[in-house]
C-alpha positions in Angstrom: 35.6 15.2 68.0 32.9 17.0 70.0 34.0 19.4 72.7 32.3 21.2 75.5 33.7 24.7 75.5 33.1 28.4 76.0 31.9 30.9 73.4 32.0 34.6 74.1 28.9 36.7 73.6 29.7 39.7 75.8 30.4 43.3 74.7 33.8 45.0 74.6 35.5 44.7 78.0 32.3 43.0 79.4 32.9 39.3 78.9 30.0 36.9 79.1 30.2 33.3 78.0 28.0 30.4 76.9 29.0 26.8 77.6 28.3 25.0 74.4 28.8 21.7 72.7 30.6 22.2 69.4 32.7 20.4 66.8 36.4 20.8 67.7 37.1 22.1 64.2 34.6 25.0 64.5 35.6 28.5 65.3 35.3 29.7 68.9 32.2 31.8 68.2 31.1 29.7 65.3 28.4 27.1 64.9 27.6 24.9 67.9 25.3 21.9 68.5 23.7 22.9 71.8 23.9 25.5 74.6 24.2 23.8 78.0 25.0 26.7 80.3 26.4 30.2 81.0 29.4 31.7 82.7 29.6 35.3 84.0 33.1 36.1 85.2 32.2 39.7 86.2 29.9 38.9 89.1 31.5 38.6 92.5 31.8 35.6 92.9 31.7 34.5 89.3 28.4 32.8 88.3 28.2 29.5 86.6 24.9 28.1 85.5 24.9 24.6 83.9 22.2 22.1 82.9 23.8 19.1 84.6 21.6 16.6 82.9 22.7 17.8 79.4 26.3 17.9 80.5 26.2 14.3 81.7 24.4 13.2 78.5 27.0 14.8 76.3 29.9 13.4 78.3 28.4 9.9 78.0 28.2 10.5 74.2 31.9 11.2 74.2 32.1 15.0 74.3 35.4 16.2 75.9 35.4 19.4 78.1 38.2 21.9 77.6 40.5 22.7 80.5 38.6 25.8 81.5 35.2 24.0 81.3 36.6 21.2 83.5 37.4 23.8 86.2 33.9 25.3 85.8 32.3 21.8 86.1 34.3 21.2 89.3 33.2 24.6 90.7 29.6 23.7 89.9 30.0 20.4 91.8 30.0 17.9 89.0 
């Protein structure tokens, strides 16, 4: 199954995440299919940037967002 999930790329105690499309069996920071956005929890308020067209395309293809990504999609107005 293909999932839309977060992968961490930030430094120690400085989290920064990419929103990626990846196989559900892959490691958290392992191989992914495509980058579709970013999430920066340290900014006040936290910043979510998503390519809405790509998100819609992958969800039409059957990709399932994780629980956290669902919340981020709602925050982004999708």
